[in-house]
Each structure stands twice: as C-alpha cells, then as structure tokens.
C-alpha positions as CSV (number, residue, x, y, z in Angstrom):
1,M,-1.3,-13.7,-32.2
2,A,2.1,-15.0,-31.2
3,A,3.8,-17.2,-28.6
4,M,6.9,-17.3,-26.4
5,V,9.2,-20.2,-27.3
6,G,12.2,-19.4,-25.0
7,W,12.9,-17.4,-21.9
8,A,15.6,-16.5,-19.4
9,H,15.7,-14.7,-16.0
10,T,18.5,-13.5,-13.8
11,P,18.2,-13.4,-10.0
12,F,16.8,-10.0,-8.9
13,G,18.5,-8.0,-6.1
14,K,21.8,-6.2,-5.6
15,L,23.9,-7.9,-8.2
16,A,27.5,-6.9,-7.5
17,G,29.8,-6.9,-10.4
18,E,27.0,-6.6,-13.0
19,T,26.2,-3.8,-15.4
20,V,23.3,-3.1,-17.6
21,E,25.4,-4.6,-20.4
22,T,26.3,-7.8,-18.7
23,L,22.8,-8.4,-17.6
24,V,21.4,-7.8,-21.1
25,V,24.1,-10.0,-22.7
26,R,23.4,-12.9,-20.2
27,V,19.7,-13.1,-20.7
28,A,19.8,-12.6,-24.4
29,R,22.2,-15.5,-24.8
30,E,20.2,-17.7,-22.4
31,A,16.8,-16.9,-24.0
32,M,18.1,-17.7,-27.5
33,A,19.6,-21.0,-26.3
34,D,16.3,-21.9,-24.5
35,A,14.4,-21.3,-27.7
36,G,16.9,-23.4,-29.7
37,I,17.6,-20.6,-32.2
38,G,20.8,-19.0,-33.3
39,P,21.5,-15.3,-33.3
40,E,21.2,-15.3,-37.1
41,E,17.6,-16.3,-36.8
42,V,16.6,-13.3,-34.8
43,D,14.8,-10.8,-37.0
44,E,14.2,-7.9,-34.5
45,I,15.4,-6.9,-31.0
46,V,13.3,-4.9,-28.5
47,L,14.9,-3.7,-25.2
48,G,12.8,-2.5,-22.3
49,H,15.0,-0.1,-20.2
50,F,13.4,2.7,-18.1
51,N,16.7,4.2,-17.0
52,A,15.6,7.8,-16.0
53,G,19.1,8.3,-14.6
54,F,19.8,5.0,-13.1
55,S,22.4,4.2,-15.7
56,A,24.9,6.6,-17.1
57,Q,24.9,4.6,-20.3
58,D,21.8,5.7,-22.2
59,F,20.9,4.6,-25.8
60,T,21.1,1.0,-24.7
61,A,19.2,-0.9,-27.4
62,A,22.4,-1.8,-29.3
63,L,23.9,-3.4,-26.1
64,V,21.9,-6.5,-26.9
65,L,24.1,-7.0,-30.0
66,Q,27.0,-7.6,-27.6
67,A,25.5,-11.0,-26.9
68,D,26.7,-12.3,-30.2
69,D,28.5,-10.7,-33.2
70,R,25.9,-12.4,-35.5
71,L,23.3,-10.0,-34.1
72,R,25.1,-7.1,-35.9
73,F,22.8,-5.2,-38.3
74,K,19.6,-6.5,-36.6
75,P,17.1,-3.8,-36.0
76,A,17.0,-3.0,-32.3
77,T,14.8,-0.5,-30.5
78,R,14.4,0.6,-26.9
79,V,10.9,1.0,-25.4
80,E,10.1,2.9,-22.3
81,N,6.7,3.2,-20.5
82,A,7.6,3.7,-16.8
83,C,7.2,0.6,-14.7
84,A,5.4,-1.1,-17.5
85,T,8.4,-0.8,-19.8
86,G,8.9,-4.5,-20.0
87,S,5.4,-5.2,-21.2
88,G,5.6,-2.3,-23.5
89,A,8.7,-4.1,-25.1
90,I,6.8,-7.4,-25.3
91,H,3.7,-5.8,-26.9
92,Q,6.0,-4.0,-29.4
93,G,7.4,-7.4,-30.4
94,L,3.9,-8.8,-30.7
95,K,3.1,-6.1,-33.2
96,S,6.1,-7.1,-35.4
97,I,5.0,-10.7,-35.4
98,A,1.4,-9.7,-36.3
99,A,2.7,-7.5,-39.1
100,K,4.8,-10.3,-40.4
101,T,7.9,-8.1,-40.4
102,A,9.6,-10.6,-38.1
103,R,9.5,-14.3,-37.5
104,F,11.6,-14.3,-34.3
105,V,11.8,-11.3,-32.0
106,L,14.2,-11.2,-29.0
107,V,12.7,-9.1,-26.2
108,V,14.9,-8.1,-23.3
109,G,14.1,-6.2,-20.1
110,V,16.7,-4.7,-17.8
111,E,17.4,-2.3,-15.0
112,Q,20.2,-1.6,-12.6
113,M,19.1,0.4,-9.7
114,T,21.2,-0.4,-6.6
115,T,24.3,1.5,-7.7
116,T,22.3,4.7,-7.5
117,P,22.4,6.7,-4.2
118,G,19.1,6.6,-2.2
119,P,18.0,10.1,-2.7
120,Q,18.5,9.9,-6.4
121,I,16.6,6.6,-6.6
122,G,13.6,8.6,-5.2
123,E,14.1,11.4,-7.8
124,N,14.4,8.9,-10.7
125,L,11.2,7.0,-9.7
126,L,9.2,10.2,-9.2
127,R,9.8,10.9,-12.9
128,A,7.1,8.3,-13.5
129,S,4.5,10.7,-11.9
130,Y,3.1,14.1,-13.1
131,L,5.8,16.4,-11.8
132,P,3.8,19.7,-12.0
133,E,1.5,18.2,-9.3
134,D,3.5,15.5,-7.6
135,G,7.1,16.7,-8.0
136,D,7.4,17.9,-4.4
137,I,5.5,15.0,-2.7
138,P,7.3,13.7,0.3
139,A,8.8,10.2,0.1
140,G,8.9,10.2,-3.7
141,F,6.9,7.6,-5.6
142,A,6.0,5.9,-2.3
143,G,4.4,9.2,-1.4
144,V,2.2,8.9,-4.5
145,F,0.9,5.5,-3.4
146,G,0.8,6.6,0.2
147,R,-1.7,9.3,-0.9
148,I,-3.7,6.7,-2.9
149,A,-3.8,4.5,0.2
150,E,-5.0,7.4,2.5
151,L,-7.8,8.2,-0.1
152,Y,-8.8,4.5,-0.2
153,F,-8.8,4.2,3.6
154,Q,-11.0,7.4,3.8
155,R,-13.4,5.9,1.4
156,Y,-13.6,2.3,2.5
157,G,-12.0,2.2,6.0
158,D,-8.7,1.1,7.4
159,Q,-7.3,-1.7,5.2
160,S,-4.0,-2.3,7.2
161,D,-4.9,-5.9,7.9
162,A,-5.5,-6.6,4.2
163,L,-2.2,-4.9,3.2
164,A,-0.2,-6.9,5.7
165,R,-1.9,-10.1,4.5
166,I,-0.8,-9.2,0.9
167,A,2.7,-8.5,2.0
168,A,3.0,-11.7,4.1
169,K,1.5,-13.8,1.2
170,N,3.9,-12.5,-1.4
171,H,6.9,-12.9,0.9
172,R,5.8,-16.4,1.7
173,N,5.5,-17.2,-2.0
174,G,8.8,-15.6,-2.7
175,V,10.6,-18.2,-0.6
176,K,10.0,-20.7,-3.4
177,N,11.2,-18.4,-6.2
178,P,14.9,-18.9,-7.0
179,Y,15.0,-15.5,-8.8
180,A,13.5,-13.5,-5.9
181,Q,15.4,-10.8,-4.2
182,M,13.9,-11.6,-0.7
183,R,13.4,-15.2,-0.1
184,K,12.2,-14.8,3.5
185,D,8.7,-15.5,5.0
186,L,8.3,-12.4,7.1
187,G,5.0,-13.4,8.6
188,Y,1.8,-11.5,9.0
189,E,2.5,-10.0,12.4
190,F,5.8,-8.5,11.3
191,C,4.1,-7.0,8.2
192,R,1.2,-5.7,10.2
193,T,3.2,-4.1,13.0
194,E,5.2,-0.9,12.9
195,S,8.7,-1.4,14.2
196,E,12.2,-0.1,13.9
197,K,12.7,-2.7,11.0
198,N,9.3,-1.9,9.5
199,P,8.6,1.8,9.9
200,Y,6.0,3.9,8.1
201,V,7.3,5.2,4.8
202,A,4.4,7.2,3.4
203,G,0.8,7.6,4.7
204,P,-0.3,4.2,6.0
205,L,2.3,2.3,4.0
206,K,5.1,0.6,5.9
207,R,8.4,-0.7,4.5
208,T,6.8,-4.1,4.0
209,D,4.2,-2.4,1.8
210,C,6.8,-1.3,-0.7
211,S,8.6,-3.2,-3.4
212,L,12.4,-3.5,-3.5
213,V,15.1,-1.5,-5.3
214,S,16.6,-4.1,-7.6
215,D,18.9,-5.0,-10.4
216,G,18.0,-7.7,-12.9
217,A,17.1,-8.8,-16.4
218,A,14.7,-11.2,-18.2
219,A,14.2,-12.1,-21.9
220,V,11.8,-14.0,-24.1
221,V,11.8,-15.1,-27.7
222,L,8.5,-14.4,-29.6
223,T,7.4,-16.1,-32.8
224,D,4.3,-16.7,-34.8
225,L,1.9,-19.4,-33.9
226,G,2.7,-21.6,-36.9
227,T,6.4,-21.6,-36.1
228,A,5.7,-22.0,-32.4
229,L,3.7,-25.2,-33.0
230,G,6.9,-26.8,-34.3
231,R,9.0,-25.9,-31.3
232,P,9.6,-28.1,-28.2
233,K,7.7,-25.7,-26.0
234,A,5.4,-22.7,-26.6
235,V,3.2,-20.4,-24.6
236,A,0.7,-18.4,-26.7
237,F,-0.9,-15.0,-26.2
238,R,-4.6,-15.4,-26.2
239,A,-4.9,-11.7,-25.8
240,A,-2.8,-8.6,-25.2
241,A,-4.3,-5.2,-24.3
242,H,-2.7,-1.8,-23.6
243,V,-4.7,1.1,-22.1
244,Q,-3.1,4.4,-21.4
245,D,-4.8,6.8,-18.9
246,F,-4.2,10.5,-18.0
247,L,-0.9,11.2,-16.2
248,P,-2.2,13.7,-13.7
249,M,-4.0,12.0,-10.8
250,S,-6.2,15.1,-10.5
251,K,-7.9,14.1,-13.8
252,R,-8.9,10.6,-12.5
253,D,-10.3,8.8,-9.5
254,V,-7.0,7.3,-8.5
255,V,-8.6,4.9,-6.1
256,R,-10.4,3.0,-8.9
257,F,-7.5,2.1,-11.3
258,E,-10.0,2.6,-14.3
259,G,-7.2,2.0,-16.9
260,C,-6.4,-1.3,-15.3
261,G,-10.1,-2.3,-15.3
262,E,-10.4,-1.4,-19.0
263,A,-7.3,-3.3,-20.0
264,W,-8.6,-6.4,-18.2
265,R,-12.0,-6.1,-19.9
266,R,-10.4,-5.7,-23.3
267,A,-8.0,-8.6,-22.9
268,L,-10.6,-11.0,-21.5
269,G,-13.0,-10.0,-24.2
270,E,-10.5,-10.6,-26.9
271,A,-9.6,-14.0,-25.4
272,G,-13.3,-15.0,-25.0
273,L,-12.7,-15.7,-21.3
274,A,-13.9,-14.7,-17.9
275,L,-11.5,-14.0,-14.9
276,A,-12.7,-17.2,-13.3
277,D,-11.2,-19.2,-16.3
278,L,-7.7,-18.1,-15.3
279,S,-5.4,-20.5,-13.4
280,F,-3.4,-17.7,-11.8
281,V,-2.5,-14.0,-12.2
282,E,0.8,-12.1,-11.9
283,T,-0.2,-8.5,-11.0
284,H,1.8,-5.3,-10.4
285,D,2.2,-5.0,-6.6
286,C,4.7,-2.1,-6.6
287,F,2.9,-1.4,-3.3
288,T,0.5,-3.6,-1.4
289,I,-2.3,-1.0,-1.9
290,A,-1.9,-1.5,-5.7
291,E,-2.5,-5.2,-5.5
292,L,-5.6,-4.6,-3.3
293,I,-7.1,-2.1,-5.8
294,E,-6.1,-4.4,-8.7
295,Y,-8.3,-7.2,-7.2
296,E,-11.3,-4.8,-7.7
297,A,-10.2,-3.5,-11.1
298,M,-9.7,-7.0,-12.5
299,G,-13.2,-7.9,-11.3
300,L,-12.2,-10.4,-8.6
301,T,-14.3,-8.3,-6.1
302,G,-16.5,-5.3,-6.1
303,E,-15.2,-1.8,-5.5
304,G,-14.1,-1.3,-1.9
305,E,-14.2,-5.1,-1.3
306,G,-10.7,-6.1,-2.3
307,A,-9.7,-7.0,1.2
308,R,-12.0,-10.0,1.1
309,A,-10.0,-11.6,-1.6
310,V,-6.8,-11.8,0.5
311,L,-8.5,-12.1,3.9
312,D,-10.5,-15.1,2.7
313,G,-7.6,-16.8,1.1
314,W,-8.8,-16.5,-2.5
315,T,-5.4,-15.3,-3.8
316,E,-3.2,-17.9,-2.0
317,P,-1.5,-20.6,-4.2
318,D,-4.3,-23.0,-3.3
319,G,-7.1,-20.4,-3.5
320,R,-9.7,-19.7,-6.2
321,L,-7.3,-17.4,-8.1
322,P,-3.7,-17.5,-7.0
323,V,-2.1,-14.1,-7.3
324,N,1.7,-13.5,-7.4
325,V,2.8,-17.0,-6.8
326,S,6.3,-15.7,-7.8
327,G,6.3,-13.4,-4.8
328,G,5.4,-10.5,-7.0
329,L,7.3,-7.3,-7.1
330,K,7.1,-7.2,-3.3
331,A,9.4,-10.2,-2.7
332,K,10.9,-10.8,-6.2
333,G,12.0,-7.3,-6.7
334,H,11.2,-4.6,-9.2
335,P,14.0,-3.7,-11.6
336,I,11.8,-1.3,-13.6
337,G,12.6,-2.3,-17.2
338,A,12.8,-6.0,-16.4
339,T,9.6,-6.4,-14.4
340,G,7.1,-6.8,-17.3
341,V,9.4,-9.3,-19.1
342,S,9.9,-11.1,-15.8
343,M,6.2,-11.5,-15.3
344,H,5.8,-13.0,-18.8
345,A,8.8,-15.3,-18.4
346,I,7.7,-16.6,-15.0
347,S,4.1,-17.1,-16.2
348,A,5.5,-19.0,-19.2
349,M,7.5,-21.2,-16.8
350,Q,4.3,-22.0,-14.9
351,L,2.4,-22.9,-17.9
352,A,5.2,-25.0,-19.3
353,G,5.7,-26.9,-16.0
354,E,9.1,-25.4,-15.5
355,A,8.5,-23.4,-12.3
356,G,10.2,-25.7,-9.9
357,D,9.2,-25.1,-6.3
358,M,6.8,-22.4,-7.5
359,Q,4.9,-24.8,-9.7
360,L,1.1,-24.9,-9.5
361,D,-0.8,-28.0,-10.3
362,G,-1.6,-28.1,-14.0
363,P,-2.2,-24.4,-14.7
364,E,-3.8,-23.8,-18.1
365,L,-4.4,-20.0,-18.4
366,A,-2.5,-17.1,-17.0
367,G,-3.3,-13.4,-16.6
368,I,-0.7,-10.7,-16.3
369,F,-1.1,-7.1,-15.3
370,N,1.8,-4.7,-15.5
371,M,1.4,-1.0,-15.0
372,G,3.5,2.2,-15.4
373,G,2.9,5.1,-12.9
374,A,-0.2,5.1,-10.8
375,A,-2.3,3.0,-13.2
376,V,-1.3,5.2,-16.2
377,A,0.3,2.6,-18.5
378,N,-1.8,-0.5,-18.2
379,Y,-0.9,-3.8,-19.9
380,V,-2.8,-7.1,-19.7
381,S,-1.7,-10.4,-21.3
382,I,-3.6,-13.7,-21.3
383,L,-1.4,-16.7,-21.8
384,Q,-2.0,-20.3,-22.6
385,A,0.4,-23.2,-23.1
386,L,0.4,-24.6,-26.7
387,R,2.7,-27.5,-25.9
C-alpha cells in the first residue's frame, strides 16, 4: 500500500483574509516541509475541492503550483465526491503510488464556505443530494438528515438523549483540538434542550446536532512503503476501501447506511482486523444522527442499538473505542473538500504521537470513515504507524 510521511492543517473556522489559494499554498508548503521533501521531489498533486458555488474560482488544481515555482509542470488533478472529496483525493493518490507512476504524491483538501451568503450555502450543500427528489426539501441538507432522523426515531424510538450525548462528547473533545472551529464544552444539558441559542433546525435535529460552516485546508504527503521506512515518521495504510451507493434515498434504506457498512467490512477484511483491534475512529458526524447510525454500520453495536455506544461511554476518549477525539466535524468544523484530508492528517498525528492535548495513550491502529451525501460516497481507511 502506501504511507503518509508528512502532514499539515490550518485552523478551521471563519478565516478572515484567506482565500482558497492562500489556504492551499499554506498547507502545501507546510506538508512538504513536514515530510522533508522539496517541491522538485513531488511527482503528482491531487486537490480535493468540492466548491459547488462556494468559490468563484473554479478549475483550482493548478493553484497548488502557487506554493512553489518548482511545482510547475507537475501533473495536478482536482477530485470531487461531495463531502468525501478529501478522502477521494487521498485514495486517488494511493492509486498512483500503487501503480508506481509516482513516488511522492502531495494531496491537498480545501474549502472556503463562510464568504457565501447563508441561503446560498444551503443551496450549494443541497447539490450533494438527489435534486429531483430532495431539491425542495426545507432546511437544505440539514433537512435531508432531519428526515433520516425522523425515520430512525419512528423505527427505534426517540434518540434525543443519545444525539445530545454525541454533540456534548464531540464539543468536549474539540476543546483540546487547536485546529477546531469551536473549542467550547457546551455540556449535555445545553445540547439536549431546545432554546433560543439551540433551536430546532430540521425534524428532531437542533443546532447542536449540525456541523459548522467552515473555511480550512489540510494536506498530506504520500509515498510507497519502501521509501516511507527511510523517513523520520510514517503512518501506513493497512487498507483503503471506497463504496459508492445509489444517490436517490428512495432506492435505499437510508436508516441503515449500508454503503458505510460495506466499506468497513471491505477495509477491515483487507487489513485482516476486527473493529475491536482499532485504537480509535474518526467518523463523519456531519450531523449527530450520522454518527449514531455509523456506530451500527461499523459494527460497534447492532442495528437500532447505536445509542448504547455513547450512553454507556464506549466512544469517550477513555472508552472501548474512542470516536472523534478531534471533536469531529461537529466541533472541528466541516470545510467540505478539506474534511477527509483533515481526518487522515489528525489520525496520523495521533499515531505518530504528535496530537498534543488530544493525544491518546499509545494508539496503534486508526479507522477513518468519511462520506459524501447521505451515505452515498463511503470511504474507509485503516492506518498504522510504521515509525
């Protein structure tokens, strides 16, 4: 497979004075420096950038070349797969390493969302759904997951306590993440209670159940295992799986996240591991209901039993399987194209012992789940530190 030998991450949030270009340039330079390679050693560039109207500047792959003139004439490609765009870019880089068409691949993920007016943000995000069926849904993409939450509640009962526990856990974890957009422990009672500051947004989902509108970027440098073994630090991919499901929710049981489950089964099978072998998981909590269903899809609990994982403390940093120690999308923020790269970079930091206040005690194996749409694009990576 391949390994990450360098990474970089901007803070996430409303980043005044930044542009897509400045964010890309910043993390590209920092990731190459962290990997100890010069621009001339980069063989390929992959940029994850969703855009969908957030940036007037489209055709952004070549912006990475602005990081250094020595990147001129390097092949650069932009990848897009909704909210899984960042992982799509990483998996594309892995394929180039596997095909031996590149020794070093620079992967960058970026999004700038906060300069877009609120109503247009909703329109842009809704483009990650099936417009013929969901184009008029109230509350935009939150409405899509509000509908999923309503269906889940109908099938398994009111899960408001569990959703509030997930939100509170992730906000508490986010306090320790220097890159997180919201570093504030909101507490369970605030997340559980409807209020002027925490109103209902869609269905049973309140504001604290929804991830944040964010700017930000992250980058990693990929290389082959042989090269990685000679680097000062290296985090290897034990497995990487990508499963694409139907876009229309009407063609699926949207409460089950079957594509997510299939991606986990393939990745764990490829790695020769069980879920219990993992030290921690970073999973795609664009909405708290997503994290709840993902517990079930990854096999942590049975169907309809996801609440148990958070209510019994399994997913806390000191639990049986810590989930979203970074604060997740909920607290860290969700700049679409950067999210998947961020999940890989922060997991690499954990495994390399570079996670600062977020650091777990001696983690050995990490699982990452990043999805686009309502469990349409499903990516799972299994990571292990080499050195």
